[in-house]
N, C-alpha and C positions, 0 to 999 in steps of 0.2 A: 205465452200461450203455449198449453200443451197440444200435443198430437193425439189422436184419436186411439192409438195403440198404447200410449201412455196412462189412459185412464183404466183406473181399476172398476168402475161401476158403469152400468147401462144407462143410458138416457131414459128419463122417466117417461112416462105417456104424456105428460103435461108438457114436455119441453119437444117431444115429437110432434105433439098437436101443433104448438106453437110454432117449430119451423115450418110444418107444413103450411100453414095459414101465412107465412110470410114468403113461401114461394121457395124455401130452401129444401128442395128434394133432389133426388139423384135421377138424372136423365140421361138414358144412354144415346150416342151419337148413333149407334148401329141401328136403332128402331127409325131413327130419321131417315136414315140413308135408305133403308129397306122400304118405307114408306115411300119415300120419292121414288125409287127403281120400279116397285110396282106399278105405281100409279102412271109413270113413265111409258112402261111397257103396255099399258092399258090403253093409252093413249094412242101409242103406234099400232098397235093391234087394230084399233077402231076405224082410223084414218087409212090406213095403208091400201083397203081396195079404192077407195074414192081417190086417194092422191096417184095411185098408179093409172086409174081411168082417166084422170085428167092429164096426166103427163103423156100417156100414149095419144091421146087426142091432139094434144099441140104439138106433138112430135110429126104425127102424122098430117096434119096441114101445114106444117113448114116444109117437111121434106116432099111433100106431094105437091107444091108448087115450087120446089127448087129450081126446075129448069125455066119457070115463067119469069124469071130476072126481078124478083121484088118479094117483099115480106107480105103474105097474105093479111087481109084485113081481118081483124079481131084476134089476131096473135097475143096483143098486148093485155086483150081482156083475159085471154087463156092464161096466160101467165100470172096476172093477177090473181084469178080465182084458184089456180094452182098452189100460188103461196098461201092465198086466205084458208084453203082447205087443209094445206100441210102444217102450217107454222102456228097459226090461231089455236088449235085444240091443243097441241102440244104445249105452247107457251101458257095456255089456260091449265092445264095439268101441272104444270111445273109450278105457277102459282098455288093452285090449290094444295100441292104436297108441301110446298113452303109452310103455308098458312097452317096445316094440320101437324107438321113436324114440330 
């Protein structure tokens, strides 16, 4: 098999079209990485205010009752909502980035 540099003629339009139909096209990995990074930056930018508010309210509830000798009611739901608000959108954007890349 000859390498591309050993060939004297350029590929014909028909051969290029056939290669494109078969999915044999050049694909840059940098484009995939760039799309992923942009989508993840957008996800973080969109969820940061909500996640920060949830984290602050949960921390205030826990520390506000620190001297009472117990974990206040609802801290578990605060923790779950914090995880849902933070992790789910980021994971969704990661999946979207993987599909688009």
